[in-house]
N, C-alpha and C positions, 0 to 999 in steps of 0.2 A: 031677554029671551032665555032660551035653554041653556046657550053658551054661558050667560053671565051666571045662572044657578050653578052650573058646572064648576065654574072658577071659583064661586064664593064656597061651594063645599069642599073642593079640593084644598082651598087655602085653610079651611076649618081642620080638615085631616092634617095637613102640614103643621098646623099650629100645636094640635093635640100631640103629633109625633114629637116635636121639639120640647114642649113642655112637660109631656107625660110619658113619652115614649118607652122609656127604659121599665116603666112599671107596667107597661102593656105590650112587652116584648112579644109573646107568643101570638097575640093577635096580629100586631102589625109585622112580624115577620111573614106570617102566612099570606096575610092579606097584600102587602105590598109586592109580593112575588106573582100574585096572580091578576092584579087589577089591570084592564086594559091601560096601555100607555097612552092612548088618545085622551084618557081621562086628564093626565098631568101634563098633558104639552102646553096648556094655556098658562101654566105658572113655572116653567122653566127658569126664568130669571130668579125666581124665589127659591127654587131648589138650588140652584148654583150658590146662592147666597149662604146657604146652610151647610154647605161643605166645610165650613170652618167652625162647626159646633164643637163646644168642647168634649162632649160625650162621644167616644169612639165608636159605640153602637149604633147612634144615631147618624153620625157622619157615614157609616158604611150602609145603612138603609138608604140614605140619600144617594149615595154614590151608586148603589145597585139600581135604583130608581132611574137615574140619570143614564146610565149605562143600557138599562132596557128601552129608554126612549131612543137612546142612539142607535141602537141595533135596528130598530123598526122606522125611524125616522133621522137618518144620520144629519140631514139638512138642518135640523133644528138644533144639533148639540155640537157638531165640527168646530164652528168659528168660535163659540164661547169657551170651548176646551182648550183650543189652541193659544187663545189670549190668556186664558187663566194659567196656562203652563207657563207662560213667559213673563206674567205680571210681577214685577218684583214688590208690589204691595202687598201681595199674598203672603201669608205667613207658610212656614214649611209644611204644617199640615194640610193647608188647603192646596199647595202645590202638588203634594203627594196625592191628593184626592184626584186632581186634574191629569196627573200623569197616569194614574191607574185607568181613568176613563179613557184617556186617549189611546192607551196601549190596547184595550179592548177594542176601540174602533179602529185603529189600525190593522189589527189582525185580521177583521171583518171587511174593511173596506180600505185596502191599501192605496187603490187608485184615487181615494180623496185627499190624500196626504203628500 
C-alpha cells in the first residue's frame, strides 16, 4: 500500500544520500531540513546504521534527521539512542553521534531519561 511505497522511496533517498550526498549537498541540506519527519519514521533503523558513515557531512545530515524525528516522536528514538550510546561495539564516531542526539533529546524531554 501507500506505506510500502513511502518506505521504498525513503530508502532510495537514503541510498542516494549515502552514495552521492556530498555532490548534492545543496539539495539535500535544504530538503532534509524541511521534509516531514513522518516520512522517515519507517526507516529509523537504517538511519541509525548510517551514523557510522565515513563522510562527516553525511553523518551530520543523518544525525540531524534522527534528531528531528526524536523531537516530534521521541518514543521512536529514545531507546535506540540510549542503547547506541553505551554499545561498546560502536566506534567512537558512532558513539559521538548517539551522544549528540541524546543531548538534544535530554534538553527537550528530560522526563524521558
